[in-house]
C-alpha positions as CSV (number, residue, x, y, z in Angstrom):
1,M,-18.0,2.3,-14.2
2,D,-14.9,2.7,-16.2
3,L,-12.4,1.1,-13.9
4,P,-8.7,-0.2,-14.8
5,V,-9.4,-3.7,-13.5
6,H,-12.6,-5.8,-13.3
7,P,-13.6,-8.6,-10.9
8,P,-12.7,-11.5,-13.4
9,D,-9.2,-10.0,-13.6
10,I,-9.0,-10.0,-9.8
11,E,-10.2,-13.6,-9.6
12,T,-7.6,-14.6,-12.0
13,A,-4.8,-12.8,-10.1
14,A,-6.1,-14.4,-6.9
15,R,-5.8,-18.0,-8.4
16,R,-2.3,-17.0,-9.9
17,I,-0.8,-15.9,-6.6
18,E,-2.7,-17.9,-4.0
19,H,0.3,-20.3,-3.4
20,H,2.8,-17.3,-3.1
21,V,1.1,-15.0,-0.7
22,R,-0.5,-15.2,2.7
23,R,-4.2,-15.0,3.5
24,T,-3.9,-12.4,6.2
25,P,-6.1,-12.5,9.2
26,V,-8.8,-10.1,10.3
27,I,-9.4,-9.3,13.9
28,D,-12.2,-7.2,15.6
29,V,-11.2,-4.6,18.1
30,E,-13.0,-2.0,20.2
31,L,-12.0,1.6,19.5
32,P,-12.9,4.7,21.4
33,G,-15.6,6.6,19.6
34,C,-16.6,3.8,17.6
35,P,-20.1,2.4,18.4
36,T,-19.5,-1.2,17.0
37,P,-16.3,-3.4,16.8
38,V,-13.9,-2.4,13.8
39,A,-12.3,-5.1,11.8
40,L,-8.6,-4.8,11.2
41,K,-7.3,-6.5,8.0
42,L,-3.7,-7.4,9.0
43,E,-1.8,-6.9,5.9
44,L,1.3,-6.0,7.9
45,L,1.6,-9.8,8.3
46,Q,1.9,-10.4,4.6
47,H,5.3,-11.6,3.3
48,T,7.9,-8.8,3.7
49,G,5.7,-6.9,6.1
50,S,3.1,-5.2,3.7
51,F,0.5,-5.9,1.1
52,K,2.9,-5.2,-1.7
53,P,3.9,-8.7,-2.7
54,R,0.3,-9.3,-4.0
55,G,0.7,-6.9,-7.0
56,A,4.4,-7.7,-7.4
57,F,3.8,-11.5,-7.7
58,N,0.9,-10.9,-10.1
59,R,2.9,-8.6,-12.3
60,V,5.9,-10.9,-12.6
61,L,3.9,-14.2,-12.8
62,S,1.8,-12.8,-15.7
63,S,4.7,-11.4,-17.6
64,E,7.7,-12.8,-19.6
65,V,10.7,-11.9,-17.5
66,P,14.0,-11.2,-19.5
67,E,17.3,-12.6,-18.3
68,V,18.3,-9.2,-17.0
69,G,15.4,-9.6,-14.5
70,V,13.0,-7.0,-13.0
71,I,13.4,-3.4,-11.9
72,A,11.6,-1.3,-9.5
73,A,11.5,2.0,-7.5
74,S,10.3,2.2,-4.1
75,G,10.3,4.1,-0.8
76,G,10.9,0.7,0.7
77,N,8.0,-1.6,1.0
78,H,7.5,-2.1,-2.9
79,G,11.2,-2.7,-3.2
80,L,11.1,-5.3,-0.5
81,A,8.2,-7.0,-2.2
82,V,9.9,-7.0,-5.6
83,A,13.1,-8.4,-4.2
84,Y,11.3,-11.1,-2.4
85,V,9.3,-12.0,-5.5
86,A,12.4,-12.0,-7.8
87,T,14.3,-14.2,-5.3
88,R,11.5,-16.7,-4.9
89,L,11.0,-17.0,-8.6
90,G,14.7,-17.1,-9.6
91,H,15.1,-13.7,-11.1
92,R,17.5,-10.8,-10.8
93,A,16.2,-7.6,-9.4
94,E,17.5,-3.9,-9.4
95,I,15.7,-1.8,-6.8
96,F,16.0,2.1,-6.7
97,V,15.4,3.7,-3.4
98,P,15.5,7.3,-2.3
99,E,17.8,8.7,0.4
100,S,14.7,9.2,2.7
101,S,14.1,5.3,2.9
102,P,14.4,4.1,6.5
103,A,17.6,2.2,7.2
104,I,15.6,-0.7,8.3
105,K,14.1,-1.1,4.9
106,V,17.3,-0.5,2.9
107,D,19.3,-2.9,5.1
108,R,16.7,-5.6,4.6
109,L,16.8,-5.1,0.8
110,R,20.6,-5.5,0.9
111,S,20.1,-8.8,2.9
112,F,18.6,-10.5,-0.2
113,G,22.1,-11.1,-1.6
114,P,23.9,-10.6,-4.9
115,S,20.8,-11.3,-7.0
116,V,19.3,-8.0,-5.7
117,V,21.1,-4.8,-6.6
118,V,20.1,-1.7,-4.5
119,E,20.7,1.7,-5.8
120,V,20.1,5.0,-3.8
121,A,18.9,7.8,-6.0
122,G,17.5,11.1,-5.0
123,E,15.8,12.5,-1.9
124,H,12.2,11.2,-2.4
125,Y,10.4,8.3,-4.1
126,A,9.8,10.3,-7.2
127,D,13.5,10.8,-7.7
128,A,14.2,7.2,-7.3
129,Q,11.4,6.5,-9.8
130,E,12.8,8.8,-12.4
131,A,16.2,7.0,-12.0
132,S,14.7,3.6,-12.3
133,T,12.8,4.6,-15.5
134,R,16.0,5.7,-17.1
135,R,17.8,2.5,-16.1
136,A,14.9,0.4,-17.4
137,V,15.3,1.9,-20.8
138,E,19.0,1.0,-20.7
139,T,18.4,-2.6,-19.6
140,D,15.1,-3.7,-20.9
141,A,14.4,-5.1,-17.5
142,L,10.7,-6.0,-16.6
143,V,9.3,-2.8,-14.8
144,V,7.2,-3.7,-11.8
145,H,5.6,-0.2,-10.9
146,P,4.2,0.2,-7.5
147,Y,0.8,1.4,-8.5
148,E,0.6,2.5,-12.2
149,Q,0.1,-1.1,-13.7
150,V,-3.1,-3.0,-14.1
151,E,-1.4,-6.2,-13.2
152,V,-0.2,-4.7,-9.9
153,I,-3.7,-3.2,-9.2
154,A,-5.3,-6.6,-9.8
155,G,-2.8,-8.2,-7.4
156,Q,-3.4,-5.5,-4.7
157,A,-7.2,-6.1,-5.2
158,T,-7.0,-9.6,-3.9
159,M,-6.7,-8.0,-0.4
160,A,-10.3,-6.7,-0.8
161,K,-11.5,-9.9,-2.2
162,E,-10.2,-11.7,0.9
163,L,-11.6,-9.1,3.2
164,T,-15.2,-9.5,1.8
165,E,-14.9,-13.2,2.3
166,Q,-13.8,-12.7,5.9
167,V,-16.1,-9.9,6.7
168,P,-19.1,-10.3,4.3
169,D,-21.2,-7.6,6.1
170,V,-18.6,-4.9,5.7
171,D,-20.1,-1.5,4.9
172,T,-17.0,0.7,4.8
173,V,-13.3,0.1,4.2
174,V,-10.8,2.5,5.3
175,I,-7.5,2.6,3.4
176,A,-4.3,4.8,3.5
177,V,-3.2,6.2,0.2
178,G,0.3,7.0,-1.3
179,G,0.4,6.4,-5.0
180,G,-2.9,4.7,-4.8
181,G,-2.5,1.0,-5.9
182,L,-4.1,-0.5,-2.9
183,I,-7.1,1.7,-3.0
184,A,-7.4,1.3,-6.7
185,G,-7.4,-2.4,-6.3
186,A,-10.2,-2.2,-3.5
187,I,-12.3,0.0,-5.8
188,C,-12.0,-2.4,-8.5
189,W,-13.3,-5.2,-6.5
190,L,-15.8,-3.3,-4.2
191,G,-17.2,-1.0,-6.9
192,D,-19.7,1.4,-5.5
193,R,-21.5,-1.2,-3.3
194,T,-19.1,-0.5,-0.3
195,R,-18.1,3.0,1.1
196,I,-14.4,3.5,0.7
197,V,-12.5,6.1,2.9
198,A,-9.2,7.2,1.6
199,V,-6.8,8.5,4.3
200,E,-3.7,10.6,3.6
201,P,-1.3,12.4,5.8
202,E,-1.6,16.2,5.8
203,R,1.9,16.5,4.7
204,S,1.6,14.1,1.7
205,S,-1.8,14.3,0.1
206,A,-1.5,13.5,-3.5
207,L,-5.1,12.1,-3.9
208,G,-6.7,15.0,-2.1
209,A,-4.9,17.5,-4.3
210,A,-5.9,15.5,-7.3
211,L,-9.5,15.4,-6.3
212,A,-9.6,19.1,-5.7
213,A,-7.8,20.0,-9.0
214,G,-9.9,17.5,-11.0
215,R,-6.6,15.7,-12.2
216,P,-3.4,14.4,-10.6
217,V,-0.9,17.1,-9.7
218,D,2.4,17.3,-8.0
219,V,2.4,17.9,-4.2
220,E,5.1,18.5,-1.6
221,V,6.1,15.4,0.2
222,G,7.0,15.1,4.0
223,G,5.9,13.8,7.4
224,V,6.5,10.6,9.3
225,S,4.9,8.3,6.6
226,A,6.7,9.8,3.6
227,D,8.6,6.6,3.0
228,S,5.6,4.6,2.3
229,L,2.9,7.2,1.4
230,G,5.0,10.0,0.0
231,A,4.0,9.9,-3.7
232,R,4.6,13.3,-5.3
233,R,1.6,12.6,-7.6
234,V,-1.2,10.0,-7.3
235,G,-1.4,7.4,-10.1
236,D,-3.6,8.1,-13.1
237,L,-5.3,4.7,-12.6
238,A,-5.9,5.3,-8.9
239,F,-7.3,8.8,-9.4
240,A,-9.7,7.6,-12.2
241,A,-10.9,4.7,-9.9
242,A,-11.4,7.1,-6.9
243,R,-13.3,9.6,-9.0
244,A,-15.5,7.0,-10.5
245,V,-16.8,5.7,-7.2
246,G,-16.6,9.1,-5.3
247,V,-14.5,8.0,-2.4
248,E,-14.6,9.8,0.8
249,H,-11.3,11.5,1.6
250,V,-9.8,12.6,5.0
251,V,-6.4,13.6,6.2
252,V,-4.6,13.1,9.4
253,T,-1.6,14.7,11.1
254,D,1.8,13.2,12.0
255,D,0.6,13.2,15.6
256,H,-2.5,11.2,14.8
257,I,-0.3,8.7,13.0
258,R,2.1,8.2,15.8
259,A,-0.8,7.9,18.2
260,A,-2.3,5.2,16.1
261,Q,1.0,3.4,16.1
262,H,1.2,3.4,19.8
263,H,-2.5,2.3,20.1
264,L,-1.8,-0.7,17.9
265,W,1.1,-1.6,20.2
266,R,-0.6,-1.0,23.5
267,D,-3.9,-2.6,22.7
268,V,-3.2,-5.3,19.8
269,R,0.5,-5.8,20.5
270,L,1.2,-5.1,16.7
271,V,4.1,-2.9,15.4
272,A,3.0,-0.9,12.5
273,E,5.0,1.6,10.5
274,P,3.5,5.1,10.1
275,G,2.1,4.5,6.8
276,G,0.7,1.2,8.0
277,A,-1.2,2.9,10.9
278,T,-2.5,5.9,8.9
279,A,-5.9,4.4,8.1
280,L,-6.6,3.6,11.7
281,A,-5.5,7.1,12.7
282,A,-8.5,8.5,10.8
283,L,-10.9,6.6,13.2
284,L,-8.9,7.3,16.4
285,A,-8.7,11.0,15.6
286,G,-12.4,11.3,14.8
287,R,-11.6,12.2,11.1
288,Y,-13.9,9.5,10.2
289,R,-16.9,8.7,12.5
290,P,-18.9,5.5,11.9
291,E,-22.7,5.5,12.3
292,P,-24.3,3.2,14.9
293,G,-24.4,-0.3,13.4
294,E,-21.9,0.5,10.5
295,R,-19.6,-2.4,9.9
296,V,-16.0,-0.9,9.3
297,A,-12.9,-2.5,8.3
298,V,-9.5,-0.8,8.4
299,V,-6.6,-2.0,6.5
300,V,-3.3,-2.1,8.5
301,C,-0.9,-2.2,5.6
302,G,2.7,-2.1,6.8
303,A,5.1,-3.2,9.7
304,N,8.6,-2.1,8.4
305,T,9.8,0.1,11.2
306,D,12.1,0.0,14.1
307,P,10.0,-1.6,16.9
308,S,11.7,0.7,19.4
309,T,9.9,3.7,17.9
310,V,6.4,2.3,19.0
311,A,7.1,0.0,21.8
312,D,6.5,2.1,24.9
313,G,6.2,-0.7,27.5
């Protein structure tokens, strides 16, 4: 298979970042409609509340960082990761976010202090990315892209490497998709030996549109998880990886996502943001139905939301 990253690259990334990231836990839960327990990979417990520091650390640690520092665009989680990485490693960072980023994420970005400059640009992530790209040309800062860099994908792939160590009998891994960095990393580690189910919100389905068109295309972005999964176009690297292994693709509604958030709080006492609960929504809504005996793992990938929006007592 022609994949952007290979297992030796992922093993190198794992060694490079192992002292900088958390080995997130896995717990088994019973879900309605699932014949066997489902493993939840709790990436929402990673530094900054999402899987994103894995890729950001690998990109920065494997690169020569200029004095001006690093630059990134983000709906929130990637920006938090890049700000955290830069602060821990002693670099400056400039983070571009769209107006649609939740206040809880922007406020946390600003809390990193003067070494992290936060710029608000445009309505959606793609607008912030365009502004960040222009600024990077002006400053020559190191670009840390959320999904369209092999170093970032190799870092995100360390999640899948950990998961297969923790759940060696896993048959299927269910992952939410925005720009595609996390699923691309999982594909690059798992190859075609494990089923991978890509889950997208109906109102932000860039991978689904690309699979239908045979190439990445622009889509409309909206819905409750747009801040983390609202990529206008899936990454070229992620699309190539998804097509290479023939990922299974399903979509869920905003109501399904909110229900999954509430389920995680009621049954597991975990606060997940909408994008973080999207993969689980596919199982709870019956959009993906495991077979008897199928060992399924679901990546719960983000926690950055106002707890009052999911805590219902």
